[in-house]
C-alpha positions in Angstrom: -21.7 2.0 4.7 -22.2 4.5 7.6 -23.5 8.0 7.6 -21.2 10.7 9.1 -23.6 13.6 8.6 -26.3 14.7 6.2 -25.0 14.0 2.7 -21.8 12.4 3.9 -21.4 8.6 3.8 -18.4 6.5 4.8 -17.5 3.3 3.0 -14.9 0.9 4.6 -12.6 -1.1 2.5 -11.4 -4.4 4.3 -12.3 -2.9 7.7 -9.2 -0.9 7.5 -9.5 2.1 5.1 -12.3 4.6 4.7 -13.5 6.7 1.8 -16.4 9.1 1.5 -19.3 9.9 -0.8 -20.0 13.6 -0.3 -23.1 15.1 -1.9 -23.0 18.6 -3.4 -25.7 21.2 -3.0 -27.1 20.2 -6.5 -29.4 17.3 -6.3 -27.9 14.0 -7.6 -24.3 15.4 -7.7 -21.6 14.0 -5.4 -17.8 13.9 -5.0 -15.7 10.9 -4.0 -13.2 11.7 -1.3 -10.3 9.2 -1.4 -10.4 5.8 -3.3 -9.1 3.2 -0.8 -6.6 0.3 -1.3 -5.8 -0.9 -4.9 -8.1 -3.6 -6.3 -11.4 -2.3 -5.0 -12.7 -0.1 -7.8 -15.6 -2.5 -8.5 -16.6 -2.4 -4.8 -16.7 1.4 -4.8 -18.7 1.5 -8.0 -21.2 -1.0 -6.6 -21.5 1.0 -3.4 -22.1 4.2 -5.3 -24.8 2.5 -7.4 -26.5 1.3 -4.2 -26.2 4.7 -2.4 -27.5 6.8 -5.4 -28.7 5.0 -8.5 -27.3 2.5 -11.0 -24.8 4.2 -13.3 -24.3 7.2 -11.1 -21.1 9.2 -11.7 -19.4 11.7 -9.4 -18.4 15.2 -10.6 -14.9 14.7 -9.3 -12.5 12.6 -7.2 -10.7 14.4 -4.4 -7.7 12.9 -2.7 -6.8 14.0 0.8 -3.3 12.7 0.0 -1.5 10.3 -2.2 -0.7 7.3 0.0 -1.5 3.9 -1.4 -4.5 3.3 0.8 -6.1 6.6 -0.3 -5.1 6.9 -4.0 -5.2 3.1 -4.8 -8.1 3.2 -7.2 -7.9 6.8 -8.4 -6.7 6.1 -11.9 -9.1 3.3 -12.6 -12.1 5.1 -11.2 -11.3 8.4 -13.0 -11.1 6.5 -16.3 -14.3 4.5 -15.6 -16.3 7.6 -14.7 -14.3 10.0 -16.9 -13.9 12.6 -14.2 -11.0 14.6 -12.9 -8.8 13.8 -9.8 -7.8 16.7 -7.5 -5.0 16.8 -4.9 -3.0 19.4 -3.2 -0.1 20.8 -5.3 2.5 19.3 -2.9 1.1 15.8 -3.6 1.3 16.0 -7.4 5.0 15.0 -7.6 4.2 11.8 -5.6 1.0 11.1 -7.5 2.6 11.4 -10.9 5.6 9.1 -10.2 8.2 11.9 -10.1 9.1 11.3 -6.4 8.6 8.8 -3.6 7.4 9.7 -0.1 9.9 9.7 2.8 10.6 6.1 3.8 8.5 4.6 6.6 10.0 4.5 10.0 9.5 1.0 11.6 11.6 2.0 14.7 8.7 3.9 16.3 7.3 0.5 17.4 3.8 -0.9 17.5 2.2 -3.4 15.2 1.8 -1.0 12.4 5.5 -0.1 12.7 6.4 -3.7 12.5 4.2 -4.2 9.4 5.6 -1.1 7.7 8.9 -3.0 7.2 7.1 -4.9 4.4 5.3 -2.0 2.7 6.5 -1.0 -0.7 7.7 2.6 -1.5 4.6 4.7 -2.1 4.3 6.4 -5.4 1.7 6.5 -8.2 1.7 7.5 -11.9 -1.7 9.2 -12.3 -2.4 10.8 -15.6 -5.6 12.6 -14.7 -4.6 14.4 -11.5 -4.6 18.2 -11.1 -3.9 20.6 -8.3 -6.6 21.8 -6.0 -7.1 25.6 -6.2 -5.2 27.7 -3.8 -7.2 28.8 -0.8 -9.8 27.2 1.3 -12.6 26.5 -1.2 -13.3 23.0 -2.3 -14.3 22.3 -5.9 -18.0 21.4 -6.3 -18.5 21.5 -2.5 -19.7 25.0 -1.5 -19.9 25.3 2.3 -16.8 23.1 2.8 -13.3 24.4 3.5 -10.0 22.8 2.8 -7.4 22.8 5.5 -3.8 21.9 4.8 -2.6 19.5 7.5 0.9 18.3 6.7 3.1 16.0 8.8 1.8 12.7 7.6 2.0 13.6 3.9 3.3 17.0 2.6 0.1 18.0 0.9 -2.5 16.3 3.1 -5.8 18.1 3.4 -8.8 17.8 5.7 -12.3 18.9 4.8 -14.6 20.8 7.2 -18.2 21.8 6.7 -18.8 24.9 8.8 -22.6 24.6 8.8 -22.8 21.5 11.0 -19.1 21.1 11.9 -18.5 17.9 10.0 -14.8 17.0 9.7 -13.2 14.6 7.3 -9.8 14.4 9.0 -7.9 12.3 6.4 -4.8 10.8 8.3 -4.1 13.9 10.4 -5.4 11.6 13.2 -7.5 8.4 13.4 -10.7 7.4 15.1 -9.2 4.0 16.2 -5.8 3.3 17.7 -3.7 3.4 14.6 -0.7 1.9 16.4 -2.6 -1.4 16.8 -3.7 -3.3 13.7 -6.1 -5.4 15.9 -7.8 -2.2 17.1 -8.2 -1.0 13.6 -9.7 -4.3 12.4 -12.1 -4.4 15.4 -13.0 -0.8 14.8 -12.7 0.2 18.4 -13.5 3.9 18.5 -10.8 6.1 20.0 -9.3 9.3 18.6 -5.6 8.6 18.3 -2.5 9.7 16.4 -2.5 8.2 12.9 0.1 6.5 10.7 2.9 6.5 13.2 5.6 5.0 10.9 4.5 7.3 8.1 4.6 10.6 10.0 7.7 12.3 8.6 7.4 15.5 10.7 6.1 15.1 14.2 5.9 18.8 15.0 3.8 19.4 12.0 1.6 16.4 12.8 0.9 17.8 16.2 0.2 21.3 14.9 -2.3 19.8 12.4 -4.1 18.1 15.2 -4.2 21.3 17.2 -5.7 23.2 14.3 -8.4 20.6 13.7 -9.2 20.4 17.4 -9.8 24.2 17.5 -12.7 23.6 15.0 -14.6 21.6 17.7 -16.2 19.2 15.3 -19.6 17.5 15.9 -19.0 14.6 13.5 -15.7 13.1 12.5 -14.7 10.6 9.7 -11.1 9.9 9.2 -9.0 7.7 6.9 -9.0 4.9 9.5 -11.5 4.1 12.2 -15.2 4.3 12.8 -17.4 7.4 12.6 -17.5 9.4 15.8 -20.3 11.9 16.5 -21.6 13.9 19.4 -19.7 15.5 22.3 -16.9 12.9 22.2 -15.8 14.1 18.7 -14.6 17.4 20.0 -13.6 16.2 23.4 -11.5 13.3 22.1 -9.7 15.5 19.6 -9.0 18.1 22.2 -7.5 15.4 24.5 -5.3 14.3 21.7 -4.1 17.8 20.9 -3.3 18.5 24.6 -1.5 15.2 25.2 -0.1 14.4 21.8 2.1 11.3 22.1 5.3 11.8 20.2 7.2 8.4 20.1 10.2 7.9 22.4 12.4 7.1 19.4 12.2 7.1 15.7 13.9 8.4 12.6 11.8 11.6 12.4 11.4 12.3 16.1 14.4 14.5 16.5 14.6 15.8 13.0 11.9 15.8 10.3 12.2 15.0 6.6 12.0 18.1 4.3 9.9 18.2 1.2 8.8 20.7 -1.4 6.9 20.7 -4.7 9.7 18.7 -6.3 9.6 15.9 -3.7 11.8 14.9 -0.8 14.8 17.2 -0.2 16.2 15.8 3.0 15.8 12.6 5.1 17.5 12.2 8.5 19.7 9.2 9.1 18.1 6.0 10.0 17.8 5.0 13.7 19.4 1.6 14.4 16.7 -1.0 14.0 17.3 -3.8 16.5 14.4 -6.0 15.4 16.2 -7.8 12.5 19.2 -8.5 14.9 16.8 -9.8 17.5 15.0 -12.0 15.0 18.3 -13.3 13.8 19.3 -14.3 17.4 15.9 -15.9 17.9 16.3 -17.8 14.6 19.8 -19.0 15.5 18.5 -20.1 18.9 15.6 -22.0 17.4 18.0 -23.7 14.9 20.3 -24.8 17.7 17.4 -26.2 19.7 16.1 -28.0 16.7 19.5 -29.5 15.9 20.0 -30.6 19.5 16.5 -32.2 19.4 17.4 -34.0 16.2 20.7 -35.3 17.5 19.0 -36.5 20.7 16.3 -38.3 18.7 19.0 -40.0 16.5 20.9 -41.2 19.6 17.7 -42.6 21.1 17.0 -44.4 17.8 20.5 -45.9 17.7 20.1 -47.2 21.3 16.8 -48.7 20.5 18.1 -50.5 17.4 21.4 -52.0 18.8 22.0 -55.7 18.1 19.7 -57.3 20.6 18.9 -61.0 20.3 15.4 -61.7 19.4 13.4 -64.8 20.3 15.2 -68.0 19.6 14.6 -69.3 16.1 14.2 -72.8 14.8 16.4 -72.5 11.7 16.8 -75.5 9.6 19.9 -74.6 7.5 19.6 -77.7 5.4 16.1 -76.7 4.4 17.4 -73.1 3.9 14.7 -71.2 5.6 13.7 -69.8 8.9 10.7 -71.5 10.5 10.1 -68.9 13.2 9.4 -65.2 13.6 11.7 -62.8 15.1 13.5 -59.4 15.1 17.0 -60.5 16.0 19.6 -58.6 14.0 22.5 -61.1 14.2 22.5 -64.8 15.2 25.1 -67.5 15.0 24.0 -71.1 14.3 26.0 -74.4 14.3 24.7 -77.4 12.5 25.8 -80.4 10.5 27.3 -78.1 7.9 29.6 -76.3 10.3 29.5 -72.8 11.7 27.2 -70.5 9.9 26.5 -66.8 10.5 23.0 -65.5 9.6 22.5 -61.7 9.6 19.5 -59.5 8.9 16.3 -58.5 10.6 14.8 -62.0 10.6 11.9 -63.2 8.5 8.4 -61.8 8.6 6.8 -65.1 7.5 7.7 -68.8 8.0 8.5 -69.5 4.3 11.3 -66.8 4.0 13.7 -68.6 1.7 17.4 -68.4 1.5 18.6 -65.6 -0.7 16.1 -63.1 0.9 16.9 -60.4 3.4 17.3 -62.8 6.2 19.8 -65.1 4.5 
């Protein structure tokens, strides 16, 4: 766990996803912001017990948005603690299983873009979620304001504490290069665009970054990446806002998806994805090379096992056995009983009798 600012602690799940324990102004009370990837409820409960006291319970769970890596344990934790779950009203249709987010766009490139081809459609069926109140106030967190930052998810929100300029930026941006899974895993600090294959509206994504940069935060914690504090927090976010890198290509680059409270209303046509075709060509090439290698190996084996006379044998056909060793495959012998042909690999021991492999 890492402290972002007074009363704000970051917990990383699998060095990839962050969630936050945020203390209220009432001693001993706190709010959980986001819940991480599915399957980590016990880890979150253990971290809360360590940070506060054994058996501690938040007053609420607040989701910055409903993607799998942020809402993954919301239902289980809300049932365990018996607390409500809050999210922006535009996220409710996705969190209650009534709609699915716009499909990921792997054609934007990068390692995360490649990995997004294998991600399942993102939707939950939470029974305890309710809408955040309209306006900027955050339930149970006086002094914090809620900022709607769409582009990555329709109802994504960031949280900002004006007193000390602490920003929880959700996935409006990242504090590590989100286009590179290795950079995320190594937690290399760099304020960057976030969730490239999942940004369904690039203009809105950029506008959200600009709005957050204008806050000039002193401390930043995002959904992905390490905590960044001090002058670099505001400076890095300002650089990103001024030089926001929109991908050169992608499904949502020229035209965004459109959503409302009922879900997705429009999705632009897919951009041709050349990777599957490229992988198919590589696969066919590898198969051809493998077949050629196999045929070559077989030809070499046949040449090596042609009928080549082995050492001369001392075969006594009257006794009916070979008395010598050898590897000859075919030998012709003449004796008192006429012309005899003996085939086979030859004996492996002197007492190989007639009727065996060498007879």
